[in-house]
N, C-alpha and C positions, 0 to 999 in steps of 0.2 A: 648663121646657123640654121640648118634644115631641120624643122621639127619632125618631118616624116623620115628622117634618116634612121636606119636600123643599126648603125654602128655606134658603139659607146662614145659619148662625148664627155670631155673633162671640164668640170666646174672648178675654177680656181678661186679659193677664198682667202682673202687677205685677213689674217689672223687665225689663230688656232686654239683659242680660249674656250670658255664654257658655252658661249653662243655657237661656236663652230661645232662643238661636241654634239649639240642638238640639232644643228643643221645637217650633220652627216647622215643620219638615218633617213631624213626627209629627202635629201638628194638622191640617195640610193633607191628610194621607192620609185623614182622617175627614171631609173636606169643610167644615172650618171656616175662616172668616176669622179673622185674628189682629190684635188691637190690643194695643199695648204701651205702658206708661208707665215711664219711667226718668229719673232726674235728669240724665243726661249726654246732650247732643246728639249726641255721637259714639259712643254705645254700640254694641256689636257688631250689634244688631238695627235700628239707626236707619233704614237704608235697605232693609230687607228685610221688615219687618212690613207688613200691608195698611194699617195705620194706627198711626202712632207719635207719641207726646206726650211732651214734656219736662215734668217736674214732680216735686215732692218726695214720695217715697213715705210719708213720716211726717206729711205735711200732711192734716188731716181733709178739708177742702173739695176739695182736689185728687183724693184717693182716691174720695170720694163721686161727684164729677162723672164721673170715668173709669168707676167701676163701673156708674153708671146708664146709660152709653152702650153697654154690652155685654150679652151674654146670660148669660155665665158667667164667674166671676172665679177665677183661680188665681194662684199666686206662683212666682217662681223665686229669691226671697230672703226671709228672715224679717223683715228690718227694714222693716216696713210698719205703717201706722196700723190697729191692730186694732179701735179704736172704730168706725172707718168701715166695716170689714168687718162688725161686728156690726150696725150700722144698716142696711147694704145687705141683709144677710140678713132683718132685721125687715121691710124693704120688699118682700120676696119674691124678691130676687135670690139665685141659687145661687152660693155662695161656698165653695171648697174649697182648703186646709183650713179648717175653721171658726174663727171668732175665739176662742173659749175655748181651743181646742187650740193655736192659734198663740200666744196670750197666755202659756200655760204654757211653751211651747218657748222664747219670747224671754228668759225669766229663768231662768238656770241653777240658782238656788236652788230656784225653784218646780218646775223639771224634776226635780231630785233628790228633792224631797219627794213628787212624783207617783209616782216609782218606789217609794219606801218605802211609800207608802199603798197601792199596787197589787201589792205583793209581787213586784216586778220586781228581780232581783238587781243590786246596784250596790255600789260601794266605800263604805266608812264615810266619814262626812262631818259637818261641823257648819257652820252658817250664822250669819253676823254681819252687822249693820247698820253697825257701826263697827269699824274695823281693831283687832283685839285686840293687846295687848302680846305680845311673843314669849314671855315667860315664861307667859302664860296659855294657850298653845297645848298641847293634850294629845295631840299626834300625834308620833311620832318622825320625825326626819329620814331621808331627804327626804320632803316632803309636797308636795301639789299645791294651788295657789291659783287660783281662777277668779273673775273679776269677774262679778257678777250679770247685768249687761246690757252690751250693746255689742260683745262679743268676736266674732270670726269669723276663719277661716283662721289658727287658731293665736294670734291676738291676744287679749289678756285672759286668757291661761293661762301660769302660771309654775310651773316646778318649783323648790321652795325647798329648797336643799342646805345653806345656812349661815344663821346669824343676820344675816349682812350682806346676804343675798339678800332677807330679809324687810324690811329697811329701805327698799328701793326699790318695794315694793308700794304702790299709792295707797290712801289712807284713803276707801274706797268700799265699799258693800255687796258682799258676795261670799261665797265658801264655801271651806272647806279640806277636802280629802279625803285619804284614805290613798293613798300612792304604791304602785302594783302593780308590783313588780320582776319582771324577766325575763318580761314578758307578751308574748304574741302580740296584735297589734291586728288585728281582723277587722271586717267589715261585712256585713250582710245587708240587701239591698234587699227591702222587703216592700210589696205593694200591697193595697189594700182598696177595694171599691166600696160605694155606698150600700146595696145589697142584702145586704151582709155577706160577699161572697165574698172570700177572702184567698188570695194566692199569693206565694211567696217565690222570689227568685233564689238560685242557689247562693252560699254564703258566699265572700268574697274575703278575702285576706291582704294587709295593707298594710305598707310600709316607709316611714318618714318621714325627711324631711330633717333632719339633726341640728341645723341652726341655725334654719331657718325654721318648723319644726313643721308643715310641709305634706306631704301625701302625695307621695312621690318615685316609688315603684314600687307597683304593685298586681298580685297574682297570683290567677289563677282557672283551675282549682280551687285551693282553699287546701290546706294540709297537715293540716287537721283530720282526726281519725278519723271514721268514719261516725257513731259515736255522738255525737261532739262536734258535728259538723255538724247532725245531727238536733236536738240540744239548742239550738244557735244559731237554728235556724228556729223551734222551739217558743217561745223568748223573743221573737223578732221578731214572730211572730204574736200573742202575748199582748200585746205592747206596742202594736201596731196596734189591736188590739180595745179595749184600755183607753182609748186616745186616741179611739176611734171615728174613726180616721183615714180619710179618703177621698182617694185618689191614692196616689203612691209616697212611701215614707219610707225613709230610711237609719237603721239601728239599729247603731251602732258599739259594739263590745264589746272587753273585754280577756279573753283566755284566760290564766288564772294558771298559774304553774308547777305548782300542785297540781291543775290541770284544771278549775277552776271558771270559769264564764262570767259577767261582770259587764258590765252596760250602762254605757257611758261617756256618750254623748250621742245624741241623735236629731235628724234633720233632715227635716221633713215636705214634701219637695220632691225633684225630681231632684237628684243629688248626685254629687260627684267619684268616689266609690267605685262608681259604676255606669256610668261612661263606656264601659267596654270592652263593655258589652252591645250597643252599636250594631252591631258586627261579630261579637262572640263568642256572642251568644245568639239563639235564634229570634225572640224578642221583645225590643226594647230597653226600657230603663227609661222612655224618653220616650214610646214607644207605650203602654206599660203605664199611665203616668200619664193619658194622654188616655182610654184605655179606661176607667180607674177613674172619672174625674170625669164621664163620660157615662153611667155605670151600664151599661156593656157587659160581656159576659163577659171575664175576664182572659185574656191570651194565654199561650202555652206559653213557659216560661222556661228550657227545657233549653239546655245548651251545644251550640253548633255546633263549637267548637274550644277547646282551651286557649289562654289569652290572658295577656298582660302589658300593663299600661298604664303609661306614662311621662308624667308631667307635665312640660310645658315651662315652666320658670320663667325669668324674667329673670335674666341672669347678674349676679353681684356686680360692682360697679364701672362699670355701664353704666346710663345714664338718658337717654332722648331717643327720636327716631324709631326704631321696631323694625326690626331687620335680621336675617335668618335665616341663619346659617352652616351649611353642610353639608346644606341641605334637598334639593337635587338628588340628592346621594349617597344619602341616607336613603330617598328615594321610589323608588330602584331595586330596593330589597330586597323579594322577594316576601313577602306576608303583612304588610306594614307599612302602616298607614293613618294619615296625618297629619291632624290637625284643628287648624287655626289659628283663633283666635277674632276676628281682625280688629281687634285693639287697636292703634291707631297708635303709642302710646308705651310703651316698656318701662322698668322700673325693677327693682332687685334683688328677686328672689323673686316678682315679680308673675306671676300665672298668665296665660300667653300662648297656651297651646294644650295639647294632649295628643297622644300617639301610641299606638295600639293595635297590638300585635304578636301575630299568631297563630302557633302552631306545633303540630306533632304531639304534642308534650308541652310542659308548663310549662318544663321545662329548656331545650328547644330554643328556645322564645320568649323565655326569659331571656337567652340568649346574644346574640340579635338586639337585645334591649332594652338591653343593656349597650353594644353598639356605637352604638345610637341616642343614648343618654345622652352618650356621649363625642364623638359627631360633631355632633349638632344643637345649636346654641347661638343663644340669643336675645341679641344685642348691639345697639348703636347706633352 
């Protein structure tokens, strides 16, 4: 790709969900046309992309045909055919993240081994191809079980607290890792371009829904000390460089009660833990991703304002056409920005949107966020 070309170039995005929805305007800021491939005809981006195709992201021929029709390929979801991405790159197509990087990320066992091999701190673990008997497990209760592949948004991850919990785990390849008690869960969004420039966003702190294992609240800035925040950025940078990441990547970590930082998982794409950057930072994670994959200078990641992000999840007990209770009331509040993803159907804990709340302090934003959480409901 010629960065100095005046003719419109087409960015191909594998996936047309909510992350694609927020990537679209960022891509257009840089004069790109956007083509998208998604398995759902009613995906959030279906009527917004310059070109939208329905197809299986895991199907080799489908991904090859799509990739050959665009100038640059990126993703908004990891579950795509990596062999097709590798072959597109061999044909000279620009593909970010690269196929080897994405292949490692797709398998949680390989991902953990990568951290160990590259001296990236992570919780103790062991890997198995067949489910071991409970008596063979050399980890004290509680411990964490993760399926090797297929999990996302909390699926495929189980905290094992009793012998009975272990009986419900499927007999599939996976890993067991030490449970980290009383840990803060944080995330650092880090971007890297092909020239090797790396830039981090300030660390954010996350609170998870107790049932759905999804981010419920996100706070920025975090409560980390200056030294802890600096260490978190160091780890994120090291991780991005080890992967030779191009684009934006979320590096999720635990801060242990003893003050250690351990990498939990990474996502080499825009991420839920960077949504608040649209209003809260000078450059959003979406703009930064486009800058990185075009090999442009990375943008300023400084905070504009302290912020809190609230995920809008489908309410328990409701499934069907989505209806938003309290929307008008919430929109009247200064500093509240509602992002609805345009999904026609709701179901319990489905991600239907998010709200970013700005305030003079995190505490002030938190107060408004609690009101938003109590008022804005996704029902049917």
